[in-house]
N, C-alpha and C positions, 0 to 999 in steps of 0.2 A: 504494500500500500504506500502511495506517495506520502511523504511526511508533511501533510497539510499544515500541521501545527507550527512548523518553524517560521512560517510567514507571520505568525501572530505572537511570536516571542517579544517581550519588552526589550527596549534598547539596553545593551550591556549584558544580557543573559546569553551565554554561549550555547551553540547547538550541541557541542560536545565538551566533556570535561576530561582532563588527563589525570587519572588517579595513580599513574606509575611513579609519581614523584615520591611516594611513600611506600615502604615495604610492609609496615605493620601499623595497627591502630595505636599500639603503645608508643610508637615513634611520633605519631601526631600529638598524643597527649603530652609526651615529654617535651616536645617543641614548645607547646603552649605554656607548660610549667616554667620553662626557662624564659620565654619571651615576655610573659605577663606575671613574673614572680611576685611583684609587689601588689598586684590587683587582688581584690576579693573574688574568690571563685564561687563560694557557696555561703548562703546564710540559712540558718535553721534555728528556730525558737530563740531568736534574738542574738545568736552567736554566729560569728563569721569566721571563715577560714580562707587564707590567701592561697594563691597558686604555689608559692614557696612552701607553705605548711602542708598543702596537699601532696606536693612532691616528696617531702620528708616522711610523712605518715605512710604514703603508699610504698615508698622505697623500703621502709622498715617492715611493713606487713609482707611485702613481696619477698624480702630476704628471709623472714621467718618461715613462710610457706616453702621456700626452697630448702630450708634446713630440715624440713620434715621428710625429705627424700623423694618428693613427688617428681615423676618423670616429666619432661617437656610434653605439653599437650594434655596433661591430666586435667580432669574436669573439677572445678570448684564451684559449689552451689552457693548462691546468695539468697537469703530469705529474710527480707526486712522491708519496712515501709520507707518513705522518703526521709531519711535521716542522714546526717553528715557521713556516717560510716559507709553509706552505699557508694558514693563516688570514689571514696578512698579505696574500697574493696575492688571496684571495677578496675581502677588504674593498677592496683597492686597485682591482681591476678594476671592481667595482660602483660605487665612489665616483667613478671616472673616467668612468663612463657607458658601460661596455662589457659584454659578455656572457661569462660564465664557461663554458668547455668543459672539463669534467673528463675526464681520461684515465687509464686504468689504467697505471701505470709499467711493468708487466710485459708490455705489448703487444709483439707482434712488429712488424717493419717494415711488413708487409702491413696489419696491423690499424690501426697508427698512421696510415699513409698514407690509408686510407679515411676515418678520422674527421677528419683535418685537411682533407682535400679536401671532404668532405661538409659540414662546418661552415663552411668558408671562413675558418678561423682565420688571422689575419694576424700574430699574435704568439704565442709560447709561452714559458712558464717551465718548465724541465725540470731535474731533478736530474742531476748529472754522471754518476752511475752508469749511466744509460740514454741518455746523449747519443749513444752510438754507434748506437743504434736510429734516432734522428732523422737522423743524418748520412747514413744509407743512402737516405733517401727525401725529404729536405727539398726537394730541387730539383724534385720532382714536385708540390709543394703550394703554396698561396698564402702560406705563412709568409715574412714579410720581416724579422721582429725576433725574435731568440732570446736569452733570458736564461738563463744556466746557474747553477744553485744547487749548493752543496756541503753535505753533512750538517752541517758545523761552522758554517756561516753563522748568525748571530744567537745563537751560544752564548757569545760573548765572546772576546776576544783569545787568551788562553792556552788555554782549554778548546777553543775552536773550532779552533785550530791543531793541537792534539793529536788531536782527533776526526778531522779531515781527514787527518792523517798516518796514523793507524791504518787508516782506511777505504781510503785510496789505496795505502799502501806495505806495511802489515802484512797486512791481509785481502785486499788486491788486488781490491777490489770496483768499481774504476773502469777499465774497458777504455779503451785509447787512442781518442781521437776527434779529429776536425777539423771545426770549425764556424766557418769564417772570418767575421768580422764580428759574432760573437756577443759578448755582454756578460756580465760576472760579476755575480751578484745583489747582493753588498755594494757593488760599484762603482755600480750603478744606483741603489740606495737613497741612497748618499752624494750622487750627482749630483742626484737628485730633491729632496734636502733644501734645495737652493738655488733650487728652482723653486716656483711657486704652483699648487696644485691648483684648477683652474677648476670652478665648480659645474656639475654635469651636469644637463641638462634632460631627465630621463627621467620617464616616467609609470607608473602602475599597469599600463597595457596594454603596456608595452615588455618585451622578453625580458630575463630576468636570467640564466637558465642554459639551456644545451643539455645535457641529461642523456641520454647515449647508452644505448640498450637495443635488444634485438631486437624490442621490441613484441610483437605476437602471432605474427609469423612472420619468418623470413628475415634479411635483411641488417640490420646494426646501424644504427639511425636515432635522431635526436635528439628526445627528448621536449622540446617547447618549453614551458619553465616561465616564466611571466610574473612580474613583481614581485608582482602580487596573489596568484598561486598560492602562492608561498613565504611571503609575509606571512600569508596565511590559515592555512597549515599550522603556522607558528610559533605563532600564537595558539591554534589548535585543540589542539596538543600541550601547550602551557603550561596551558591551562584543564583539560585532561584529567588532568594530573599533580598538580593542586592537592590532592586528598585524601591524597596521599603526601608531597608536599613543598610547603611554602608559599614561593612565590617572591616574596612581597610583604613580606618582613621584611629586617632588616639582616643576617641570617645568610646567609653565602655557601654555596652548594652546590657539591660537587666531583663532576665527571663523569669517568668512565673512558672515554677515546676510543681503543679498540683497533681498532675497525672502520675500514677505510680511508675517508678523507675524500672520495675520488673517488666513493664509493658513496653513493647518495641517502640511505640510512638514517643513516649517520654525519654526512653533510653537514648535514641538517636537525636531527636529534635531538641531536647533540653540538655541532657548530660554531654553528648558527643559534640553537637553543634555549639553548645554553650562554651565548652572548653576549647574547641577548635578556634573560635572567634574571640577568645579572651573575655567572654561575657561573665556576668554574675547570675547565678541561679538562686532564687528564693525557694527553698524546699518546704513543701507543705505536707507534714506527716499524715494528717487526717482531713482531706478536703470535704468529707461529709459534714464536718463541723463548720457549717457556712458562717455563723457569727464569728468563730475563731479565725477562719480563713480571711474574712473581710477585715478583721482587726489587723492581721499580718499585712494585708495589702495597703492599709492606711498609712503605714510607715515606710513604704517602698515605692520608689518612682519606677514603675514598670514600663518597658518598651515593647516586649514580645510576650504574647499571651497565648501559648498553645493550650487548647482545651477541647472538650467534646460537648456535644449538644446538651446532655443532661446537666453538666456543670455550668455551661453558659446560661442555661435556663434558670437554674437555682440561684445563681448570682444576680441575674437580671430581675428576679422577683424578690430580692432582699432590699428593704428600704435603706439600710446603711450603705450598701454597695453603691447606690445611686448618688451618695454624697461624696464619693471619692473624686480625686483629681485625675482625669484621663488625658490631660494635655500632653503627657510624654508617651502615650501609647501609639506605637508605630504600626504594629501588625497583630491581628488576632488570627490564629491558625486553628482551623477546625479539622479534626480527624477522628479516627477510631470508630465512628458511626456516622450515619447521615445527619447533616445539620438541617433542622427544620426551618423553613422560611419564616414562620412567625417568631421563632427564637432569634434568628439572624436580624430580623427587622427591629425587634425590641432591643437587642444588643447595640445595633447601630444608633438607634434613637437615644440610648443612654450614654454611650461612650464616644460616639462619632467615628467608630472604627468598623469597617466592613469585615465580616468573618470570611477569611480566605480558606476555602475548603480544599482539602487534598484527599488523596486516596492511596492506600497501600495495604500491605499485609506483612505478617512476620516473615513470610517467604521472600519479600522484596526489601527488606532491611530498614524501614518499611516503605519509603515514599516512592511512588511510581508516577503519579500525576498530581498537579496542583493548579489552582487558579493563579493568575498573575498576582504578584505580591502587592502591587499598587492598585488593586481592584477598587473601583468606586461604587460598586453595588453588588449585592448577593446574586449569584447566577443560578444556583440550584444544580450546577454540574460539578463534576470532580476535576474539571480543568483540563489542562494540556499535559502531555507527557513531559516530564522534566528532562534536562539535558542528558544526552546519550541514551535515551529511552525510547522504545517503540511500543505502540499499542496497536494490536490487531483485533478486530471484531470478527469472530469466526462462528460458523455454523457447526452442527454436530459432526460433520464430516471433516472438519478442520479447514474448510475453505473460507476465504474472506467474504463477508457479505457486502452488498452494495452500501454506500454511504447513506445513512438515515434509517437503515434497517437494524433490528436487534440481533445480537449474537453474544457469545461468551467473550469477555474481556481477557485478552491474552497479552502478556507483558514480556518484553525482552530488553535486557540492559545489564550493565555491570553490577547492579545491586541485587540481581536475582540469585537466590541461594544456590549452593552446590547440590542440594537435595535434602531429603529427610534422613536424619541420623540413623544409619544402619538399617534402612528400609528401602532397598533398591526397587522393589515392586511398586511401593507407594510413590516413589520418585518418578518412576516410568509413567505412572498414571497421570501425572500432572505436567510433565515436560514434553514438548513436541519435538519432532526430529529437527526442526530448524531453530531450536533454542528458546522457544516461548514458554512461559509459565502460564498454565490455564487457571485462572483465578476462581472459577466457579460462579462469578457474578455476571449477570447479563446486562449489557449496556448498548447504547446507541451513540455513535459518533456523528457530530454535525460537520458542516463544511469548514469550520474553523479548526477542527481537530480536537475540540472539547467533547468529552464523553459524559453522558447522563446514565446513571444506573437505574434500571427499570425492574430488575427481578434478581433472584438468586437461583442458580441451578441446583446447588447443593441444599441439603436439609438443615444446614447450620442455622442456629438462632443467634442473633447478635444483640447482646444485652449490654448497653452502655459501653460499647466498644470491645467487649469480651466475647469470644467465641464459645458457644454452648453447643455440644454435639448431641443430638437426640439419642444416638445409640448408647452413649455413655450413661445418660440419665435413665434410659430404659433398662439397661443392664443392671444398674443399681436397684431400680424399683423391683425388678424381677427376683432379686435376692430375698425380698420379703416373702415369708411363707404364705401370706394371705393373697398374693398377687398371682394371677394366672397368665395374663397378657398385659403388655404395656406399650404405649406409643406416645411420642412427644412431638409437638409442633411449636412453632413460634407464633404468638399472637401479638397484635399491636399494643403498645403501652405508651401513654403520653410522657412518662418520665424516663423510661429506659429505651425507648424505641421499639423494643420487643421484649417479651418475657416468655419463658417456657410454660406450656400447658401440657399436663400429663393426663392421658386417657388410660383407664384401667378396667380390665375385666377381673372380677374377684374370684379367687379360689375359696376364700373364707368369707361367707356372707356377713360375718360380724365385723369385717375390716372397716375402720372409719378413716375419714380424711385426716383427722388429727393424728391418729396412730401412724399412718403412712408418712405424714410430714415429719413427725419426730424421727422416724427411721431414716428418712432421706437427709435430715439435718446432720446426722452422724457421718454420712458418707460423702456429702457434696458441699462444696463451699457455697456461700450465699447466692451469688449470681446464677449458679447452675440449678438451684432448687426451683421446682415448678411453683409459679404463683397461683396457678389454678389446677385442681384435680377434678376430673369428671369420671364417674363410674358409669360403665356401659355394659349391656348384656353381651355384646360382641363388638369386634373391630373389623372394618372393611379390609378385604384381602384379595390378592391376585388368585388366579386359578391354582397356582402351585402353593398358595398359603402364605405368601409374603404380605405383611401388613402394608396397606396403602396410606401413608401419612397424608398424601395430597388430598385424599377424600375426607380427611378430618379438618382440613383448613376451611375457615369461613368462606362461603361463596360470595 
C-alpha cells in the first residue's frame, strides 16, 4: 500500500528514524544519566531524585544483582506500583545485563505463579504490601532471590520512616508475610554501593523486556521486546512529539506518570521517553485516589499528560481539578483504550488541550500510530503510522482491502516484537510472511492514512486499557464445582469502556452469584472479574459443541 500518511506528517517529523545509533536500552539510559545528572528525574510523594542519584542507586542495585551469580539474560521480575524504586529497578536490571519482567502488583497467587514460571524469573523485587501473594507460590517457581521494597524506601530517613509507619500500622496495608532468605531493598542498595557494576555484553538483538499480554487469545504470554524494539519506539515517540514539545532545548519537560509503570504505555511513554529526553516524571502510586492525585498535580507544573479515557474522565469530573493551572500543558496523550469524544470535549473545555490519541499494543512496544502532536481538535481516529511504521488493512485472506473498507489492522516496523516468549506457534499465528503483526483489531483507513477502529476480531475484553481474555476467566469459573459451563463476553461500560460479563450454566442448582464472585475474587485480579453474572439453562453452541460467544453479545 502506498504510504499515504507521509504527505500528512507535520513539519520536522521524519519519515524514518535511525535506531542503530544505540546498541542497548541501558546505553540510552546511561547517556541521559550523564547528560542530565543535575536534573530531577522523578518525584514521588513529595520526594525527588536526580539523574545522578538514579545513576548511583541503579548502579548499586545492578552490581548487587550481578553478585548473586545470575547469568546474562536472566529474567528479573518487578512487582510494584509507581514508586521511586521502579525506575531504579528498571535501569539496574538492564544495566546489569538482565531482562525486565513487569508484573501487575494486584495479581492473585495463581496469576503470579504463571508469569514467574513462564518467564523463568530467577529474581524478583516486590513491594511488601503484596509479599504475601509471593509467599503462597514462590516454592513453585524458579525464583531464588527476593528483594522486598517498602513504600518509604528512597524517601529519606524521617519521611521514609513515617510513610512506612502509616502504611504498615495506621492503614494496615501490609499483611503479614514470611519470605525466608529475602533481602530488604535499602539493604541491597547499600551493599551494592561497595561493589562494581560489570559492563554487560548485551546487543540490539538481546531481550530487554518480557511484557506479558494475552496476545490474540488465551493464556497470558510474554511479548519478547528486544533492545532494538524499545530503542526504536523511544525514538519514534520522541520524533512524533516534536511539534508539541521541543526536547532539544535546555528547558526541562514535566510528565505526569499516573498510569502504572508495569503497563507498556507508561513504561515506554513516561519512564523511557521521560529519561531519554531528560524530563521529570511525577509518579502517582494510586491514581484511583482522585482527590490525592489532584493534590499532587496542584504543586507540579505539568507539560505532558499521558492518560487513558477513564482517568481523563474522572479528573474532568473533579471540581478541584478544574481549579488547576493548565497554562504549561503542552500535550495530552490518550492511549490504552479508546478515548470517548464526550470525554475529549470536556477535557478540552477544561484544560484547553486536545487529547492526542494513539494506538499500540504490548507487541509493538507499544506505539504504532498517533494523531499529530499539535492537533487542534479531537479526531476520533488512532492517527497516522509513526515514523518507520507501516499499517496495512487486510482481509481474512491476508490481502489489502481497498481504501475506506474495513479489515484487520496489521503493523510492520522496528518496534514490532520478536515474538511470544517460547511460543513459536502463537508467534506464527500473529506474524505474516512479509513481517506484519496482525493486531486482531478491525479498522478503516481514510485517504489521509489515518485509521479508525471499528471492531475487534478477537474475543478480548478491554477494561480501562487492560486486556481480559475470556478463556482465562472461563477456565477459572469452570474450576468451581457448582459450574457446568461458562462463557465470557465484553459489555459496554461508561467508566471502563468494557467490562467482562460471565454466563453460567449451573451444575449445582444452589450456586449463587455471591458465592461465585467470592470464588473468582481469589483467582482473578480486579479488572478481570466479571461485573455481571447471568445464569442460563444452556449456552449457544456450534454443531460440534463449541460455545458461540458472539451469540451472547447484545444485538
